[in-house]
C-alpha positions as CSV (number, residue, x, y, z in Angstrom):
1,M,0.0,0.0,0.0
2,R,1.3,3.5,-0.8
3,T,2.3,5.7,2.1
4,N,1.0,9.2,2.3
5,T,0.7,12.1,4.7
6,N,-3.1,11.6,4.5
7,T,-3.3,8.0,5.5
8,K,-7.0,7.8,6.0
9,T,-7.6,9.3,2.6
10,W,-5.3,6.8,1.0
11,D,-7.0,3.9,2.8
12,V,-10.2,4.9,1.1
13,L,-8.7,5.4,-2.3
14,R,-6.0,2.7,-2.4
15,H,-8.0,0.6,-5.0
16,T,-8.4,3.5,-7.4
17,A,-5.9,5.0,-9.8
18,H,-5.8,8.4,-8.2
19,R,-4.4,9.8,-5.0
20,I,-5.1,13.1,-3.2
21,L,-2.0,15.0,-2.0
22,P,-2.7,18.2,-0.1
23,V,0.9,19.2,0.6
24,V,3.4,19.3,-2.2
25,G,4.0,20.8,-5.6
26,L,4.7,18.3,-8.3
27,L,7.4,18.3,-10.9
28,S,7.2,15.4,-13.5
29,L,10.6,14.3,-14.9
30,G,10.2,14.9,-18.6
31,A,7.1,17.1,-18.5
32,A,6.9,19.7,-15.8
33,A,3.7,20.1,-13.8
34,V,4.2,22.3,-10.7
35,L,1.3,22.5,-8.3
36,P,0.9,25.3,-5.7
37,V,1.9,24.2,-2.2
38,G,-1.0,23.9,0.3
39,E,-3.7,23.3,-2.2
40,T,-5.5,19.9,-2.7
41,H,-5.1,18.2,-6.0
42,A,-5.9,14.8,-7.4
43,F,-3.4,13.2,-9.8
44,E,-2.8,9.8,-11.2
45,T,-0.2,7.6,-9.4
46,W,-0.7,4.4,-11.4
47,G,-2.8,3.2,-14.3
48,P,-4.7,2.4,-16.2
49,E,-7.8,1.0,-14.5
50,R,-7.8,-2.7,-15.2
51,P,-9.2,-6.0,-13.9
52,T,-7.3,-7.3,-10.9
53,Y,-6.4,-10.8,-9.8
54,T,-5.2,-12.5,-6.6
55,W,-2.4,-14.8,-5.6
56,Q,-4.8,-17.8,-5.6
57,K,-6.7,-16.8,-8.7
58,P,-4.3,-15.5,-11.4
59,A,-5.3,-14.5,-14.9
60,D,-6.1,-16.8,-17.8
61,H,-4.2,-14.6,-20.2
62,A,-1.1,-12.4,-20.3
63,T,-1.6,-9.4,-18.1
64,L,0.9,-7.2,-16.2
65,N,1.2,-6.3,-12.6
66,S,-2.5,-6.7,-11.7
67,I,-2.4,-9.0,-8.6
68,T,-3.5,-7.2,-5.5
69,D,-2.2,-9.5,-2.8
70,D,1.3,-10.5,-3.8
71,P,3.0,-11.8,-0.6
72,V,6.1,-9.7,-1.3
73,M,4.9,-6.7,-3.3
74,G,1.3,-6.3,-2.0
75,D,-0.6,-4.5,-4.7
76,E,1.4,-5.0,-7.9
77,R,-0.1,-2.0,-9.5
78,N,2.3,-0.1,-7.2
79,F,5.4,-1.4,-9.0
80,V,7.7,1.7,-9.0
81,R,9.4,2.3,-5.6
82,I,12.4,4.0,-4.2
83,R,14.8,4.0,-1.3
84,K,18.1,5.5,-0.2
85,A,20.9,3.5,-1.9
86,G,23.2,1.5,0.3
87,T,20.7,1.1,3.1
88,N,18.3,-1.6,4.2
89,D,15.4,0.8,4.1
90,K,12.2,-0.6,2.6
91,F,11.4,0.4,-0.9
92,D,8.6,3.0,-0.7
93,D,6.7,5.5,-2.8
94,N,8.2,8.7,-1.4
95,V,11.7,9.8,-0.2
96,M,13.1,13.1,1.1
97,A,16.1,14.1,-1.0
98,E,19.4,14.6,0.7
99,P,22.0,16.5,-1.3
100,G,24.9,14.2,-2.3
101,A,22.9,11.0,-1.6
102,E,22.0,8.4,-4.2
103,Y,18.6,6.8,-4.4
104,E,17.7,3.3,-5.8
105,V,14.6,2.9,-7.9
106,Q,13.0,-0.5,-8.3
107,V,10.6,-1.4,-11.2
108,F,8.9,-4.7,-10.6
109,F,7.4,-6.8,-13.5
110,H,5.2,-9.8,-13.4
111,N,3.1,-11.7,-15.9
112,N,0.0,-12.7,-14.0
113,A,-1.0,-15.5,-16.3
114,A,-1.4,-18.9,-14.4
115,A,1.6,-21.2,-14.5
116,N,-0.4,-24.1,-15.9
117,L,-1.0,-22.1,-19.1
118,N,2.6,-21.9,-20.0
119,D,3.2,-24.3,-22.9
120,A,5.5,-24.7,-25.9
121,T,3.5,-22.2,-28.0
122,G,4.2,-19.4,-25.5
123,R,0.7,-18.1,-26.1
124,T,0.4,-16.7,-22.5
125,F,4.0,-15.3,-22.4
126,A,4.0,-11.5,-22.2
127,K,5.9,-10.5,-25.4
128,P,7.7,-8.5,-26.4
129,I,7.9,-7.2,-22.9
130,R,9.7,-3.9,-22.3
131,V,10.3,-1.4,-19.4
132,R,10.6,2.3,-20.1
133,M,11.2,5.2,-17.7
134,N,10.6,8.9,-18.0
135,E,13.7,11.0,-18.4
136,I,15.5,11.7,-15.1
137,S,16.5,15.3,-15.5
138,A,15.0,17.9,-13.2
139,S,15.7,20.7,-10.8
140,I,13.3,20.8,-7.9
141,T,12.8,23.5,-5.3
142,K,11.5,23.6,-1.7
143,G,7.9,22.4,-1.6
144,Q,8.0,20.4,-4.9
145,S,8.3,16.7,-5.7
146,A,9.8,15.0,-8.7
147,M,7.8,12.2,-10.3
148,I,9.7,9.0,-11.2
149,K,7.4,7.3,-13.7
150,G,7.9,3.8,-15.1
151,L,5.9,1.9,-17.8
152,I,5.7,-1.8,-18.7
153,T,4.5,-2.8,-22.1
154,A,3.7,-6.1,-24.0
155,D,1.9,-6.2,-27.3
156,N,-0.1,-9.3,-26.3
157,A,-1.0,-8.3,-22.8
158,T,-4.3,-6.9,-21.6
159,P,-3.9,-3.9,-21.2
160,K,-0.8,-3.5,-23.4
161,E,0.7,-0.8,-21.1
162,V,0.7,-0.3,-17.4
163,W,2.5,2.5,-15.4
164,D,3.2,3.6,-11.9
165,T,5.0,6.4,-10.1
166,A,7.2,7.2,-7.1
167,Y,8.3,10.6,-5.8
168,I,11.3,12.5,-4.5
169,Q,10.5,15.4,-2.3
170,T,12.8,18.2,-1.2
171,N,13.0,21.1,1.3
172,Q,15.7,22.9,-0.7
173,T,16.7,23.4,-4.3
174,V,18.4,20.3,-5.8
175,S,19.0,18.6,-9.1
176,L,18.3,15.0,-10.0
177,R,20.7,13.0,-12.2
178,Y,20.5,9.4,-13.4
179,V,23.7,7.5,-12.6
180,R,24.7,6.0,-15.9
181,G,25.6,2.3,-15.9
182,S,23.6,1.6,-12.7
183,A,20.6,-0.2,-14.3
184,R,20.5,-4.0,-13.9
185,I,17.9,-6.8,-14.1
186,H,17.2,-9.1,-11.2
187,N,15.4,-12.4,-11.4
188,G,15.9,-16.2,-11.0
189,G,16.7,-16.8,-14.7
190,K,19.6,-16.6,-17.1
191,L,19.2,-12.8,-17.4
192,N,19.8,-12.2,-13.7
193,G,22.4,-9.4,-13.1
194,S,22.6,-8.3,-16.7
195,L,23.4,-4.7,-17.4
196,I,20.5,-2.6,-18.9
197,D,21.2,-0.2,-21.7
198,D,20.8,3.3,-20.3
199,D,19.4,4.9,-23.5
200,A,16.9,2.0,-24.0
201,L,15.7,2.3,-20.4
202,F,14.8,5.9,-20.9
203,G,12.8,5.4,-24.1
204,K,15.1,4.7,-27.0
205,Y,13.9,1.7,-29.1
206,G,10.6,1.9,-27.2
207,G,12.2,0.9,-23.9
208,T,14.5,-1.9,-22.7
209,F,13.6,-5.6,-23.2
210,V,13.2,-7.6,-20.0
211,G,12.5,-11.3,-19.5
212,Y,13.5,-14.4,-17.6
213,D,15.8,-16.6,-19.7
214,Q,15.3,-14.6,-23.0
215,W,15.0,-10.9,-23.6
216,G,11.5,-9.8,-24.5
217,Y,9.7,-13.0,-23.3
218,L,8.2,-13.5,-19.8
219,P,6.2,-16.7,-18.9
220,G,3.3,-16.4,-16.5
221,C,3.6,-17.0,-12.7
222,N,5.5,-15.4,-9.9
223,E,8.6,-17.5,-10.2
224,Y,9.3,-15.7,-13.5
225,S,8.8,-12.2,-12.1
226,G,11.7,-9.8,-11.7
227,N,12.7,-6.2,-11.4
228,I,15.0,-3.6,-12.7
229,T,17.0,-1.3,-10.3
230,F,18.9,1.9,-11.1
231,R,20.2,4.9,-9.2
232,I,19.5,8.6,-9.1
233,K,22.0,11.1,-7.6
234,V,20.7,14.2,-5.8
235,D,23.0,17.1,-6.6
236,K,23.2,20.5,-5.1
237,A,25.1,23.2,-6.8
238,G,26.8,25.6,-4.5
239,F,30.1,27.5,-4.1
240,D,31.8,30.0,-1.9
241,M,34.5,32.6,-2.4
242,N,36.3,34.9,0.0
243,K,39.0,37.5,-0.3
244,S,41.7,38.3,2.2
245,V,44.9,40.3,2.6
246,S,48.2,39.9,4.5
247,K,51.4,41.9,5.0
248,D,54.0,40.8,2.5
249,L,55.2,37.3,3.3
250,A,53.5,37.3,6.7
251,N,50.9,34.7,5.8
252,N,48.4,36.3,8.2
253,Y,45.4,36.8,6.0
254,Q,42.4,39.0,7.1
255,N,39.5,40.8,5.6
256,S,41.0,44.3,6.3
257,I,44.5,45.6,7.0
258,D,46.5,48.8,7.9
259,A,49.2,49.9,5.5
260,V,51.5,52.8,4.6
261,P,52.2,54.3,1.1
262,G,54.7,52.3,-0.9
263,E,54.0,49.1,1.0
264,T,53.5,45.7,-0.8
265,L,50.7,43.5,0.4
266,D,49.7,39.8,-0.4
267,F,46.2,39.2,-1.6
268,K,44.3,35.8,-1.7
269,I,41.1,34.6,-3.4
270,H,39.8,31.3,-2.1
271,F,37.2,29.4,-4.1
272,R,35.4,26.3,-2.9
273,N,32.7,24.0,-4.4
274,T,30.3,23.6,-1.4
275,G,27.8,21.5,-3.4
276,T,27.8,17.9,-4.6
277,T,27.9,18.4,-8.4
278,V,30.9,19.3,-10.6
279,L,31.1,23.1,-11.4
280,R,32.7,23.6,-14.8
281,N,34.6,26.6,-16.2
282,V,34.8,28.5,-13.0
283,S,36.0,32.1,-13.6
284,V,37.7,34.5,-11.3
285,Y,38.0,38.3,-11.6
286,D,39.6,41.1,-9.7
287,L,39.2,44.9,-9.6
288,L,41.9,46.9,-7.9
289,G,40.8,50.1,-6.1
290,K,42.3,53.4,-6.8
291,G,45.7,53.8,-5.1
292,M,46.7,50.1,-5.7
293,S,49.1,48.7,-8.4
294,F,49.4,45.1,-9.2
295,V,52.9,43.6,-9.1
296,P,53.3,41.9,-12.5
297,G,54.3,38.2,-12.5
298,T,53.0,37.4,-9.0
299,T,49.7,35.7,-9.8
300,R,49.7,32.0,-8.7
301,I,47.0,29.3,-8.4
302,F,46.9,26.4,-6.0
303,N,44.5,23.5,-6.5
304,A,44.4,19.7,-6.7
305,G,46.3,19.8,-10.0
306,H,48.9,22.2,-8.7
307,P,49.2,21.6,-4.9
308,N,52.5,23.6,-4.8
309,G,51.1,26.4,-6.9
310,T,51.8,27.5,-10.5
311,F,52.2,30.9,-12.0
312,E,49.3,32.3,-14.1
313,K,49.2,35.0,-16.8
314,D,48.4,38.4,-15.4
315,N,44.8,38.4,-16.8
316,L,43.1,38.6,-13.4
317,F,42.7,42.3,-13.7
318,K,41.7,42.5,-17.3
319,N,39.1,39.9,-18.3
320,G,39.7,37.5,-15.4
321,F,40.6,33.9,-16.2
322,N,39.1,30.4,-16.1
323,I,40.5,28.3,-13.3
324,G,38.9,25.0,-14.5
325,D,36.4,22.4,-13.2
326,Y,35.9,21.5,-9.5
327,K,34.1,18.5,-8.0
328,G,32.1,18.9,-4.8
329,G,34.3,19.6,-1.8
330,T,37.4,20.7,-3.9
331,D,38.8,24.2,-3.9
332,A,41.4,26.6,-5.4
333,T,43.4,29.5,-4.1
334,I,44.7,32.4,-6.2
335,T,47.4,34.7,-4.7
336,Y,49.1,37.9,-6.0
337,K,50.9,40.9,-4.8
338,V,49.8,44.6,-4.8
339,K,51.7,47.7,-4.0
340,I,50.1,50.7,-2.4
341,D,50.9,53.8,-4.5
342,D,53.2,56.3,-2.8
343,D,51.1,59.2,-3.8
344,E,51.0,62.3,-1.5
345,K,47.8,63.6,-3.2
346,M,46.0,60.2,-2.8
347,F,47.3,59.7,0.7
348,P,48.0,63.0,2.4
349,C,49.9,63.2,5.7
350,G,48.0,62.8,8.9
351,Q,45.0,61.2,7.2
352,T,43.8,57.6,6.9
353,V,42.3,56.7,3.5
354,T,40.4,53.4,3.1
355,I,40.6,51.7,-0.3
356,E,39.1,48.5,-1.5
357,N,40.0,45.5,-3.6
358,N,37.0,43.6,-5.0
359,S,37.0,40.1,-6.4
360,A,34.4,37.8,-8.1
361,A,34.0,34.1,-8.8
362,A,31.5,33.0,-11.3
363,I,29.9,29.9,-12.8
364,D,27.4,29.9,-15.7
365,V,24.4,30.7,-13.5
366,A,25.7,32.6,-10.5
367,T,28.4,35.1,-9.3
368,I,29.8,35.7,-5.8
369,H,31.6,39.0,-4.9
370,D,33.8,39.7,-1.9
371,K,36.2,42.5,-1.0
372,V,38.9,43.6,1.5
373,Q,39.6,47.0,2.9
374,V,43.1,48.6,3.2
375,R,43.4,51.5,5.5
376,V,46.4,53.6,4.3
377,T,48.0,56.2,6.7
378,R,50.9,58.6,5.9
379,K,52.6,60.1,8.9
380,C,53.3,63.8,8.6
381,G,57.0,64.2,7.8
382,D,57.1,61.1,5.7
383,T,58.1,61.7,2.1
384,P,57.5,59.5,-0.9
385,K,59.9,56.6,-1.0
386,N,60.6,57.3,-4.7
387,P,61.0,61.2,-4.7
388,T,61.7,63.2,-7.9
389,P,65.5,63.9,-8.2
390,K,66.4,67.4,-7.0
391,T,69.3,69.7,-8.1
392,P,72.4,68.9,-6.1
393,E,73.7,71.7,-3.9
394,T,77.2,73.2,-4.4
395,P,79.5,72.0,-1.7
396,K,80.2,74.6,1.0
397,E,84.0,73.8,0.8
398,L,85.7,72.3,-2.2
399,P,88.8,70.1,-1.8
400,R,92.1,71.9,-1.2
401,T,94.0,70.6,-4.2
402,G,95.5,72.0,-7.4
403,A,93.9,74.6,-9.6
404,S,92.7,72.2,-12.2
405,E,90.9,70.0,-9.6
406,V,89.2,73.1,-8.2
407,V,88.0,74.3,-11.6
408,L,87.0,70.8,-12.6
409,G,84.8,70.6,-9.5
410,M,83.2,73.9,-10.4
411,V,82.6,72.6,-14.0
412,I,80.9,69.5,-12.7
413,T,78.7,71.6,-10.5
414,A,78.0,73.9,-13.4
415,V,77.0,71.0,-15.8
416,L,74.6,69.7,-13.3
417,G,73.0,72.9,-12.1
418,I,73.9,76.0,-14.1
419,G,73.8,75.1,-17.8
420,I,75.6,74.7,-21.0
421,A,76.8,78.2,-21.5
422,Y,78.7,78.4,-18.3
423,Y,80.1,75.0,-19.0
424,L,81.8,76.2,-22.2
425,A,83.3,79.2,-20.5
426,S,84.6,77.1,-17.7
427,M,86.3,74.7,-20.1
428,K,88.2,77.6,-21.7
429,Q,89.4,78.7,-18.3
430,L,90.5,75.2,-17.4
431,N,92.6,74.9,-20.6
432,K,94.4,78.2,-19.8
433,L,95.2,77.1,-16.3
434,E,96.5,73.7,-17.5
435,S,98.8,75.4,-20.1
436,A,100.2,77.8,-17.6
437,A,100.9,75.0,-15.2
438,K,102.9,73.1,-17.9
439,G,105.0,76.2,-18.7
440,K,106.1,76.5,-15.0
441,K,107.4,72.9,-15.0
């Protein structure tokens, strides 16, 4: 019997093909149908309406999943069930999604024809018998349920097609993903444990064949029944990014810092995939505030592929750059150096000027921003560390040496400070002094 929040209602309706759910929105995998939360709606959970049979009185022809008192399954019309994978939980009709967890879907199939009708002609075999599932590809939000719908068909069965549903509910936004290669058939025959083709299971070729010893043929009676199981992964996309700053080489990162003009600081961007699904083509950007200058050649990235870090091109401050794909729980760190401009107009003495460095990390559907603050203070009396060269002053007392050395010292001073005209006159005077000195020798 199906479980439901409205147990009494279901007890009344359990032999019908409809159920009343007063609590959840509904998202069908393959065709969306979202119902407002809190309203009462009737929707089909299995079908079609068909004659039913019992364990003691099976059918006299090929018919599918129509026994109502199966010792193991109970009402076989309820043949699609689900449970958390890797547990001993009972297969049920509803589960609550947990991000990162996998869920196992079971699709039971049984030809209800009596065993004594099986003969060499195979007239009561269900054939060609197939199982088909709706596509598993959905994002569901809080207050919605995803429908897992399975269909069993056989051309000679009455009716030719039967179907049933199970549901995954959620209290947060998650995505559902079929785990490829997880589908297998289980029974007591030669096909037991065989791998089921993923594409066929989800509708290609009209569904996947099932059977007992031979694909597409299912004799009547419970001993030939079986099931297909497959898995669904619950993914949750999420990521985080934070920005921090440290004194140069101090490795003491914070979200704000005090600095002085001309000082070099270390900046760090830390990205982490906090979800359960792979995030592809993650991009990182940075915007330097006024008064900051990037130190070229200092951008490095640390991640699983480069645990010791590798240098990156300096595109972080232009168009940003792609840092790759990241599985759930993995991260990356980008570091670089920035110099505070030694600008007296930007950072006047006696004042503290706060400037910001902003960063962003982005995936295709979302962007996260973070920033750090740098408080820059110039003490009065401090001068820029890279001042403009000034004119050298003339020495107060020149060296007490010969005449040529004295004039040469004056010439050097003149060249640096006085100009070319005085330089030429001084050179003439120097030549005269040198000639007179030679004549005295």
